[in-house]
N, C-alpha and C positions, 0 to 999 in steps of 0.2 A: 242563707245571705253564706259566704264561705272564704276565709280567710287566703293571703298571699299561695301561701305553702299547700291547702288541701284544695286549692282552682289547680293549681299546677300540676299536682297529684291525677287529677280527675283528668286534664288534659291530657296527660302523658298519659294514663292507663289508653281511654279511650283514642290516640293519636298512633298508637303501636309502639309507641317509642320504648327503646330499652330503659330497663332499671337503673342502667351505670350512670346516663344522662342527666335520668331524675335524681339519682345522688349525690352526682357530680353541682348540680344546681344549686343541691340543700346546703350543699359544704360552700359552697362561694358564698351566697346568702348571710349564712354561718359566720362566714370569712368578712363579710360588707359590714354585719350590725357589728360584732367583735369590734373593728376597726372604730364605726361610728361611733361607738360608747368609748373609746378612746380617744378619739376628737373631742367627743362631750364634754367627757372628763379634765381632758389640759385645756380646754376653755372656763370650764366652773373653777378650775385649781388657780388658771391664770387671773381669773378676775377678783376669786379671792386673797394670794395673794399680794397683786396690787394696791384693793384694800386696804389690804393688814402692813404695810407698807406708807401707804397715807397718813394711816392711823397712828403708826410712829411718828411721821414727821410732823404730824397735828402737837401730837403730846409731848415731844420735844420743844416745840415751840410754844405752847401755852405751858408748859412747865417755867420756862423761862418767863415767861409775860405774868404770870403768877406771883412769882419769886420776886419780879419787881413790883408791882402793884402790893404782894406784900411787904416788902420794905418801906416803901411809899408809904402804907396807912400806919406801920410800927412807928416812921420819924413823923407821921402826925399826930399819933397816939402819944409818943412821947413832948410833943408840943403842949400838946393840951392837956396832959395829966403832969407837965414838967419831973417825971422822975422816968427814967430809963427802966428799971423792972414792970413798973404799972402798963406803960405804953406797949411794950414786950410782950406781958401776960394779955392784955386785951389782945391785941394781935393772935397770940395762940390761940386763947379760947374762942376765937370769929374763925380761925380754921379747923377746930376742933369742931365747933358748930354745923361747920358747915360738911366734913367728914362725916360727921352722923346722921346730916340730911340727906347724904349720898348715898350713905349705906341703907338707913329709914327704907329711900324710894329706889334700890338696888332691881327690884326686879321691872320697874316702869320704866327706868330711866337707861339701863344696860339689858336686862335678861330677855325681855319680849323682841325690842330693836334686833338685836343679834338673833333669835331664832327667827322671827318674821324674816327676814334677811336673807338664813339661812335655807329655811322652807322654801321661798321662792325663789333661789336661785336654782335648787335640787329636784322643786315637788314642782314645777310649770312646765306642762307639757310644751316641745318646740314645735311646730306645725314646718 
């Protein structure tokens, strides 16, 4: 079994065509492969950029929602403890605990999904 270039080379030699035509066809094939690679790279970069924009928008809206929920939680804790400082400190402790949990599970929550996405994007064979 031969690849396209070797088959083309064999046909060229068998048919008696000159080498200039053969090398011109190799040159054209290389140009087409480069163009295909550029298009594939542009497609993959646009996918990454669009995902990054979506994530940035979700982070902005999510941060706003978390701030409002944290404010409501702090207000509730102030009402429960009847102390401003105690309610705010409890809310800060809850946020700190959540931050530690995210840091502790960063591989499962952040690193593995990003790695899976990038490898699926760049290493899958297209047909």
